[in-house]
N, C-alpha and C positions, 0 to 999 in steps of 0.2 A: 071195316072197308080198307082196302089199300091199293093206291094206284102208284107205281113207281117204274122206272126204267131199272133194268136189271143191272146195268152197270153202276149205278147210284148206290148199290148196296156192296158195302166192303167185302173183300175176299179174304180168305184166310188159308194158309195153307194145310193142307191134308195131313195129319199125322202118320209118320211111318213112310211117308212117299218124299220123292223129290221131283219137282216140276208140276205137281198138281194142286190146284187152288180149287176153293169152293165158296160159294156165295149163297146163303141161305135166304133165297128171295121170299119164301114164305115160311117162317120158323117158328120156333117156341113163343116169341115175343109177339106173333100175330094172333096166338091163341087159336089156330084152326081147330075144328072139332075131330078132323079124321086124316088129314094128308099133310106133309111138308113138301115143298117144292125147292130144289137146289139146281145151281148152275156150277158145272165143274168145267174148269179149262185145265186140259192136259198139254203140258208143253211138247215140242217136237222131240221124239224119241222117249218120252216117259209114259207111264201107266199107272191106273190105279192098282192097288193090290190084287193079286189073285185071292179071292175070298167067297165064302158063302154065309147065308144066313137064313133064318125061318121065313123072312117076309118076301114078297113080290116087289117088283118096282118097274116103272115104266120109264123109257127113256126117248128122248127126241134128239136128234144130232141138229145143233143149231147151226154149227159152222165147222168147216174142215174135214178131214177124212182120217180114217185108221182102221183098226179091227176090234171086233167084239169076239173075246175068247170065251167060249163056253163049252164047259166039261172038256173034252178032247177035240174040239171042232175049233176053227177059226172063220169069222166072217167079216168080210169087208164092209165098213160103214162110211156114209158120206152125208154131207149136208141133206137134210130132209129124211133122212132114214129113222124109222121108229123101231125100237126093240123092247120085248117084254121079257123080263127076267123072272122066272118063276122062284118061288122059294126054294131053299136048300141047292140051288145049282151054284157050281163053281164057276166064276166069271171074273172077267175084267175088261177094262176099255183101256186101248192102247194106240198112240199116237205115232203113225209110222211116216208122217208127212214132215214137210220144212216149216209149217205154220201152225199155230194152235188149233186144238181140236176142242170145240165147246160142246156139251151135252147138258140138256135139261134133264133131271132125274127128279120123279115122283116117288115119295115112300110113304108107307103109312106112319103114324106118330110113333108105333111101338119100335121102328126101325130107326130112331134117332138117338138111341142110347149107345 
């Protein structure tokens, strides 16, 4: 069992990016059976890498606004929006605003490597 505020979990830079940090709010040390939960903070003008992987993930926009780039489409996102990303889809999250974009991202444990 774990109860904590997400901001009490230390953030770390995301390798290969500038302006993107992650908090593993439910991570390996918690030993969950199936999923990990992360909170990303994307600085103004920054984005996660354009990438793809075999696992799905679910995303909730906690605060801010920006764009979800999916394959060859771009979708505006804002606080309260939900995004489902299928496995193998080329995607990234991009902050186009002047304040941080925070997203909650749930992945299967296989996606942590």
